[in-house]
N, C-alpha and C positions, 0 to 999 in steps of 0.2 A: 572491504571488507566483503569475502565469498557467503555464497549462499550454505546456512544449517541447513536446509531441506533443501533436499535433487529437486523436489516437485514446484521450487519456488519459484520466483520470478527471477531472474539475473540480475544482480546489483545498477550492469549498466545500462538495465531495459527499466527499470523502477519509472524512469518521470514515461516513457509511452504506455505500461501499464497504468498506472494513474490517468492518463487520458483515455482507457478504454474504460465504458462505463459495467461493459460484462465484466471484467474483468474482479470491479470492486466492488459489485454487486456479487458475486459471486464468493470473494473473501467475507462478504458482511454476512451473508444469508449461513454461511458454514460457520461466521466464525474464528477463519481462523486466516492469519497472516499470510497476506498475497509475496513476502519475501521469504518469511523461515518459519511460517508454520505455527506458531502459537498461538493459544487460544486469547481470546478478551482483546479484540480489533475496534479501531476507530471510525467515523463516517468513512474516514480514506480506504479502508480494507487494508491497516496497517496494526503494528501492536505499539505499544510502548519503544520498547525497545530500536526496532528500528523505524519509527518516525522522531525518535530523536538524532536518524543518522543522515538524516537525508539532506541534499546541499539547496542552496536558494532556488532554484529552479524544480523543485520537487515539489519543495516543501510552498510554494507558491500555491501549485498547484492542489496539493494536498488541503491548503487551505481553503480552498476553495467549497470541495467537498465536507471539512469541517462546519463551512458557514451555509453548506445548502444549496450552494449555489451549482453546484456538478448534476450533473452531466450538460 
């Protein structure tokens, strides 16, 4: 899946972005998905649509954000 938003994180860099507190906090602060730019993000800085596309490694990191144990 390519980016819908040219300013968003490229799909192959999502895992690295999820590991960066500054990227996630920026997405949360502006309530914009770090991948596609849609509104209404979760604690990992992702919208529902992008969250469901995560692979296993990305999901493990995102779940840590959702559980409050990141950064």
